[in-house]
N, C-alpha and C positions, 0 to 999 in steps of 0.2 A: 471108409472114406479116408484119403490121405490128408493128414494135417499139413498146413503150410510149413511148420517148423521142421517136419520131416524132409520136405523138399529143400529147405534152406540148408539142412545138414548134409544132404546128399549131392546137391548141385552147386556148380561154380560158374562164374561168367564164361570161363573157357568152354564149358559144356554148351552154352548158348551159341558161342561162335562156331563150335563144331556142328551144331544142328543147322545153322544157317548156311554153312559151307556145303554140307551134304545136300541141302535143298538146291542151292545154286548150281553145284556141279552135277548132281543127278546120279553120282556113283561113288562108292566107297574109295575106289582107286584114285579118282580125280580129287576128291576131297582130302584124302590122306596126303597126296602130293602137295596140295595147297597149304596144308597145315604142318608139313614136314614130319608126318607120322607114318608108321608102317600101316598097311591095310589091316592086319590082325589087331593091332592096338586100337585103331579107330573103330573096328567092328565090336571089340570088347567094350569100349567106352559107350558106344551107341546102345548096346544091350543094357548096360548099367543105367543109362539115362531113362530108357523105356521102362525098366524095372522100377525106377524111382517114381515115375508117373503112374505106373500100373496098367499101361496099355501101349499098343504099338503106335509109333509115330510115323513109320514109313512102311509102304508095301514093297516087298522084295520081288522083283520080276526079272525076267531074262534081259530086259532093256534097261534095268537100273532100279533106282529107288524113287518112289513118288510118295508124297505125304498122304496119310490117311485124313479123314475128316477131322479127327481129334488132333492129328499132327499139324494140320493147317492152323488151328487155333493156337497151339503151343508155339509154332514157328512165328506167327504174327506177334505173340507176346515176347518171344526171344529177341526178335528184331527191334521191337519197341524198347526193351530194357537195354540193349546195346547202344542204341541211339541216346537213351537217357543217361547212360554212364558217360558217354562222350560229352554230352551237354553239361553234366555235373563237373567234369574236369575243367571245361572252359569257364564255367561260372567260378570255380575255385581259383583259377589263375587270375581272373579279373576282379576278385572280391574286394580288393583294396579301393577300387574306383566305382564299381557297379555292384549293386545288391543282387541283381538277377538279369537275365536276358529272356525276353518274351518272344516266342516265335509264332507269328500270325500268318495264316494263309487267307488269301482273298482273290476273287476274280478281278481283272483289271478295272472294271467300272466301279467296283466297291473300293478298291485300293486308291483310286484317283479322286473319288468324290466324297465318300463317307468316312474313310479311315483317317485322313489327316487330323481331324478334330479329336478323334479318339486317341491317336498316338500323342498328340500335343498334351493331353491330360496325363498320359503315362510318363512322358519324359520330363514334364514340368512338376510332377508330384513330389511328395516328400521322399519316397524311395528312389534311389539312384538306379534307374532302369534303362537297359538297352533294348531296342526293338529290332527284330529281323522280320521283314515282310516278304513273303513269297507270293508273287502274282502268277496265277496259273489257271487253267481250266478246272472246272469243278471235279471231274473224276480224278485228276492228278492230285488235287488238294486233299480229297478224302483218303487216297492211298497214302499220302505223306503223313496225314494225321494218324492213320492206323499203324504206320511203321514207327511212330514216335518222333518223326522229324519236325513236327509242329506241335505246339501246345493247344491251339484252337484255330477255328476257321470263322470268318465272318463272310457268309456267302449264301447265295441261292443254293438249292439242292433238289435233286430228283425226288419226287414224292415216294417212289418205290424204295429208295434208300431208307426213308423213315420207317417203312414197314419191315424191310428185310434185315436192317441193322439196329432195330429199336433198342436192344439191350446193350449194344456196343458204344453208343453215343448218347450224349446229353444235348438236347436241342432247346434253345430259348429264342423264340421269335422276336425279332427286333422291329421290322417294318415290312410293308408291301411295296414292291416295285412294279410299276406299270410300264409296258413297252409301247413305243411309238414308231409308226412307219414314217420315214422322213425322206425328203427330196431337196435338191438345191432350190434356192429361192426362185430361180428363173425357170424351173421345170414346168412343162405344161399341166401336169397333174395337180400342181398347187392350186390352180384356179377351179378345180372340180369340187363341187359341193358334197359329193358322196361317191365313194369308190367301192367296188367289190373285189374279191380276190381273183376273179377271172380276168379283170382288167389289169391287175397288178402282175399277173402271170406273163403278160406280154412285154414287161419292162426289163431293162438290164438291172441286175441286182448286185449289191455289195453285201456279202454274207459272212458270218463267222465260219470258222473252219469246220469240216465234217467231224461229227462226234461230240461237238460242244453243245451245251444246253441251249445257247442262243440259236444255233442252227436247227436243233430239234424243234424249238418254238416256231420258227418260220415254216418248217416242213409240216408241223401239225396244223398250222393255219390253213395251208393249202389242202392238206388231207381232209380236214373237216369241211372244206368247200367242195370236195369231190374232185380235186385237181392235183396233177403231179407238180411238185415243187420245181421251179425253173432252175437251170444250172447257172450259178453266179458267174459274172464276168470277173469279179475280184473276191478273194477270200482274205480275211484278216482275223488275227487273234484278239485285237484290241478294239472295243467300241469307239474309243477316241480316234483311233486311226481310221476306222470305218467312216466316222463322221467327216473326216478330212476328205476322203474319197467322194463321199456323197456331196459335200459342199462344192467340190470341184466339178460336179456334173457328170461323174463317171457311172452313176447308177443310183437306185433308191435302196434303202436299207431299213432295218429295224434296230433300235437301240433302246436301252433303259431310259426312262424319263429323267433320272438323275444325271445320266451322262449328257443328255440333251441340254439340261440346265447348265451343267458345268461348261459345255461347249459354248453356250451363248455368253457366259461371263468371260471366257477367254477371248471372245471376239475373233475367232480363227476362221470365220467364213459363214455366211448366212445359210441356214437350212430352215425348212418349214415342215411341220407335222402335217401329214395327209389325213383326211377324214375318211376312215375305212370302216366298213361294216361287214361282218362283226369285227370288233377290235381284238387285237391279241390279248390273251389272258394275262393276268398279273402273276407274280411269283413272290414267295416269301423269302426274306433275307433273315438268317438266324445266326446266333452264336452257337457253334458246334464244337464240343470237346469230348474227350474220351470219358466214358462212364467209369465209375469205380472210385479208386483212391483220390482224395482231394489234391489237386494240383495248385500250389500257392501262386503260381504264375497266372493261372486262369482266374484265380480270385482277384488278383490285381486288375486284370482285364475287365472283369465284371464290375469292379468298382468304377473304372473309367467309363464304362457303359451305363453306369448308374442302375445296375440290376440288383 
């Protein structure tokens, strides 16, 4: 087994950059050009790096280089370490004013409803903290966390991720979110005492974009009812924006209950929850961070969350 001290002695950050360039470019020639190296020099360096790890990181084929399964793991770590190095430099430059910068990822409905009170605790605490918030769809957030671009996520997450990436992430459940089918206050369905999905399939819909967890939730509701999901008349990446469209009478939609409560407090237009059976299932919101070494920025976030 190769000891960490051995890798520290053999590897440099420039080696990590070399690996990521080879992955991005897909060939030694293209990577060598990007790094201003000769192809033989790059080939020699790659051989030395693989020797340090004790296994091949890339498969050599006529079409170029592709990462091995072990190489994928190393490349993910290399990308994360390079991002962390960049973040370290930024923190050092701003050290006279701020102790640290915490990078948090969240889907829009969490960022707009739950996150403000958490961030208030961070920026008003004893430590001088800066906060960067990335609002994105869940798959993009998980990718950013893996690459080291974010310290932690506060988000819903696919259950299959918990099973397939159990060792890569730490999950702490925060609360459950229920989803509500909504329509404008004057919509005829608001007067219905009970609706099924067959009836809802006939309506115009405002939906999240394809590939998002919100879209999959809607599609699953129709699938479980034995129906194809309708094609939406409007697609939006933001639950808050979707509520604006729904309140304007442009279609019905599904939004997290916390977004519905937030919408009502903003008084941006009346919507009503429809009584549907069966109801859309709930989803867990969790604090998700990378497993392994303790990240002091995540520790500060946990304190703000009172975990």
